[in-house]
DOLO-194695 format. One record per atom (N, C-alpha, C): x, y negated, z. Coordinates in steps of 0.001 Angstrom, whole numbers, plus 500000, padded with zeros to 6 digits. Atoms other than C-alpha are relative to their C-alpha. Layout:
! residues N
XYZ;...
***
This chain:
! residues 80
500766501033500065;500036500058499948;500921498753500106;499487501060499984;501215496729499130;499367498733500806;500674501022499426;500667493830501513;500142498763499309;500146501012500604;499584491006499703;500430498429500583;499911501294499208;500016488283502364;501603499605499903;498314500310500125;503953488494501988;500518499313498725;499668500548501427;503906487160498400;500016498594499971;500065501218500611;504464483764496960;498984500043498853;501052500163501099;501391483009494882;500495499676498750;499552500386501363;502108482854491255;501433499775499799;498575500198500379;505810482985491539;500549500885498650;499841499147501257;505713485640488635;499723499174498847;500205500928501159;504663482815486391;501041499482499489;498735500547500554;508142481607486184;500879501097499804;499162498801500004;509562485148485864;500763500125498579;499099499727501089;512378485839483446;500383501401499813;499876498680499759;512361489490484430;501494500507500243;498805499805499598;515781489398485762;500049500126501523;500273499992498676;514657490584489184;501425499945500884;498971499760499379;518096491706490235;500870498632500366;499326501299499615;519175488032490287;499251498994500662;500916500939499585;516159486502491628;500087500221501566;500121500179498357;516219485211495329;498613500260500454;501427499754499578;512504485739495320;499456501270499965;500661498817500358;512011489157494273;499317500815501138;500801499482498783;511004490367497807;498745499357500386;500826500778499685;508401487739497825;499015499941498686;500738499934501386;507150488660494209;498990501016499954;500864498606500006;504030490872493764;500216500887498689;499853499339501348;504918491695490143;501272500914500298;498835499190499770;508275493052491541;499763501138500942;500497498956499011;506771495007494416;498985500858499005;500769499242500722;504089496323491840;500911501011499126;499160499195500970;506824497555489386;500963500909500866;499395499157499199;508979499063492063;498979501349500596;501260498900499695;505636501080493300;499992500772498849;500247499344501272;505276502074489629;501175501090499834;498696499283500187;508820503240489328;500116501282501165;500031498910498894;508751505313492788;499030501095499873;500981498920500465;505457506967491703;500295500891498945;499639498972500968;506770508363488564;501187500870500285;498833499343499456;509973509339490157;499577501314500955;500318499015499203;508133511194492786;499232501276499409;500760498845500872;506182513148490052;500885500785499274;498880499514501012;509605514094488350;499811499489498639;500093500691501223;508687511599485490;501017499020499849;499069501099500228;511086509267483842;499011498728499739;500826501037500197;509444505883484362;500349499109498718;499700500721501149;511119504574481224;499591500823498560;500641499477501002;509583507154478960;498970499435499364;501120500788500496;507341505708476307;498549500533500231;501336499557499714;504438507977477006;499525499546501275;500232500540498515;504783506943480746;499744498680499903;500362501483500080;504915503416479776;498647499617499289;501542500459500811;501835503397477385;498980500557500998;501018499492498867;499915505304480170;499932498796500875;500057501214498912;500879502445482706;499390498860499240;500653501154500634;499943499855480154;498563500173499980;501388499714500000;496486501530479705;499497499691501300;500719500106498556;496037501577483471;499900498519500397;499822501428499574;497067497821483767;498718499346499127;501133500565500907;494484496992480967;498683500345500692;501158499579499428;491807498948482726;499802499192501196;500060500739498784;492630497218486081;499697498653499625;500305501308500263;492505493953484343;498726499489499650;501499500163500426;489208494411482704;498957500074501187;500912499892498776;487700495438486098;499945498690500810;499993501197499370;489046492246487624;499262498853499353;500969500715500959;487584490250484865;498602499991500173;501502499948499856;484200491679485194;499568499719501540;500241500380498640;484492491250489089;499919498509500333;499996501602500005;485443487495488764;498739499494499253;501160500615500601;482649487016486285;498739500120500631;501123499570499247;480062488703488454;499883498916501152;499985500686498904;481300486603491252;499577498505499673;500412501214500473;480859483535489125;498419499652499432;501231499900500556;477425484522488167;499755500300498683;500088499488501392;478098485678484565;499470501387500114;500247498546500300;476663488784483354;500483500630498878;499195499285501077;478613491163481208;498830500636498904;
***
């Protein structure tokens, strides 16, 4: 589980994806999510850099994004 209260809101909007050089990586939600993704695949014995694994992760990310968009639209009174 990722504790969201430890992160700097929106810090990843300025991200250049050089996490190993970033002083804020441990306060970045994107970094934490990526580390969790890598650990999940390694625990399953998968290569997190395998294209099939990456495509599956992208599909999951789009599904999550769609759900969040629907949730936000419902909260704002819009109906899909």
